[in-house]
N, C-alpha and C positions, 0 to 999 in steps of 0.2 A: 767761837774763837779756837782756829787750826792752832794747833800747839806746834811745836817745832820739834821734831827728836831726833835722837842721833842714835842707832843699835849698835849694840855693843855684843859680839858673836863670836862664834871660832870658823873662822872663813872655810878652812878648808874640810870641812864638816860640815857645815848646816848652811851653807850660800845659797844655795837647790832652795834648801824652806823657808829660808831668811827672805829669799825673792818673792816668796809668794805672799808673806806677809807685808813686802813693800808694795804688793800690789793692789795691798786693798781699797790704800787712799784715802784712809779715813785720816790721814795724820798728814803733816808736812814732814820730810823729812829729806837727810844729806842723801845725795843726789849717791846709790850704791859706786865703789869702787870696780873697774872692769881688772881681770884679771890679771892684765898686762899692769895697771898702775899701780897696782900691788903691787908684783914684782918688784918697778921699779923703786918703792916706797922702799921697801924691804932690803935693796942694794945700799939703799943710804944705812943701813946699821941703825943701834937704838935711838941717839940722838933723830934720825929723821921719821922711825915711826912714832917717834911723842912727837916729837915738830909738828905732823901730819896729823895727830889724835889731838892735840891741842888746838890748831885750827879748824876741823872741823868739826869739833864739840864746842866751840864759840858760838854764842846766842842760840842755844838749846835750852828749850825747858825743861827738858827729861830725858833722864838716858834709861833704853829699853833693851834692857838685858834678854837676850831669846841664847837661851840654856837649851844647847845640846847636851849630847854623851860625853864631852870631855871639855864641855864651855870650862867651868869652875878652876882646873888646873889651869887654862892661858895667861900667861902673865901680862900681853898688852890687857888682857878683860879684867882682871882684877884692879890695871891698873887704869884703864876709865870709872872703873866701881867707885875707887878713893877718891879721883879726882871730880867725879860726878858732886859726891857728897860736898866734900872741900869746899866745890863754888856753889851748893847751892841748889843746885839740882834736884829734882825728882828725880827718883829712881825704882824703878821694880822690876822685875823677872818674869817671864814667859817662856815657861819647858813648851818647846818647836818638837820633842821623840816622836810623835804621833804625826807628825806631819809627814805623804809620802815623799819622797824625793828620788827623782828619776836616775841620778847618781847609783842613787841604792841599787834598786830594780836591774840597771843595767850590768852590775858587778852581778848582780845574785838575782836572776827572772825570776824565782824561785820564791822570793822572800816579799813583805809587806812592805817594802820601801823605809819602813821607820826603824828606828834607832831603838837605844837602852836609856831609860831616863835618867840624864846626869846628876849630877847634885846638883844644893842649893848653892850657890857664888856666893851667894852672901854669910853661909854657914861662920867663917874661918875672920868674918869679920867682927869689931866692937864698935859701937858710939854710949860714951860714956857709961864705957862699963856693963851696955846691955850687947848680947848677941844682936849684929844689925839682922839680921832674918827675922827677930820678932821686932824689926821695927818696917822695914821693907819685905811688901807682898809679892809672893814669889807664884803667878799663879799657874796651875795647871789645867790648860782647857777640857771641856770632855772629847773623851775618847771616841764619841762615834761620829764628833765631825765638830773637829781641834780647831781648823778653820774659818767656820763659820761662828764658833765661843768667841773668836780670837777678832774678827770681824766685827762683832756686836756687841763687845764689850770692851773694847783698846781704846774708844777715849775718856772710857769712864773709867777706866783701870790709869790710865794718866794723868785724869785728873786729882783722883785718888792719891795720887803719888807727889804728886805737886802740893795736895794738899796736907798729907805726911811731912815732907822733906818742911816747910816751912812751919809746922810745929815743934821742929828741934832747932 
């Protein structure tokens, strides 16, 4: 059964890495928002952003937080994590710092195209007095082929996240 996924991530920094994961096609996800459409949403202010998130998260079974260098400090990512858990959705994280990014390579042709590993975004939340990071998994794909590792395991990780959430 294909799960409906909402991807949470830092748009400006990680959209190219996120597109690689969306292209895996193993799961049904929300359509990616174009840069122009996202700019229009942002122009509406916080209320419009919150409305967009709420509408796009509706009817999803799991929220996958794609963790780049600065994801954990993004206020809307934090909102999406809190909302997903409150709404009873599965939640998991996947570090994406080892995926290559054309934007990074273009800015610095001598770079690997990778970025620094970000902090676990679940570290600053608690659930029933426990650190959320001790409950919710944040996967760190194999450094040698992170895309393959994500492709081969994404469905399993999502099912595990839903199972974990159903037990809380």
